[in-house]
N, C-alpha and C positions, 0 to 999 in steps of 0.2 A: 611315657604312657604304658600303664601296664595291660597286658594283655589278659583275658579272663576267658580261660579253658573251662567248659562245664563238663561234669562227669559223665554226662549224656551224651557228648560229643565222641570222647573218649570209651565209652562203651559201648559204642555205634560201631566200632571198627573191632575193638577186642572187649567179649562179653563180660570178662573177669576185669575189674579195675587194677587188682594188686597185679596182675599178671602185665597188665598194659604199662604199669610202672616199671616194672622188671625189663620190659624191652625197650622202653624210651631210657632207661638207666644206663643200660649196654649199649644203645646204641650213641647217647652222651658221650661214653667213652670211648666209642671208635671215633667220632667225631674229634674230640678233644685230642686224640692220639696222631690224628691226622693234623690239625693244626700245630699241633707241637713241632711233628717233625717238619711240616712243610713250611713252618713260620710265616703262616698267612694272618691276616688282620679281619677281624669280623666285628662287626657291630651287634651281634646278638651272642649270646651265653650258648654254649654246645646243648645244655638242656632244653633250652628253648628251640633250637635248631631240631631235636630231635622230636620233640613234643609236635611242631607242625608236620614235619617229615612222615611221623605215623598218624596224624589227623589227615592227610593227603595221600595215603596208603603208599608211601614209596619206600616202608621199611618192609621186608618179606621176612617171614619167621615162620616156624612151626614149633608145633609141642612134639617132644619128644616119647615115646610110645614106653610104658614101664619095662615091658620085656626087653626092649633092647638097651635100657638104663642098666637093668637087673647082670645082663649080660656082659656089660664093662666092667662094673663094679664086683661079678664074678672073675673075671679074667685080671683084674687088678690085684686080688688077694693072694692070688696064687705064685 
């Protein structure tokens, strides 16, 4: 049986749906790495696990401000 997640539920957690997808993708990669290294078996795919973790507010994320990003890029260029 397929689970259907409405965009409204996603944007309730993160207002920008594209940013929500980025957060889910990053969490899915993290979960996949843990599963590969731990050799655990699971019935759900990492992307679905990440999606449900986001909907349950179990993923902590923050937006990087542009000033700090600019400083990092300037330091790398030198």
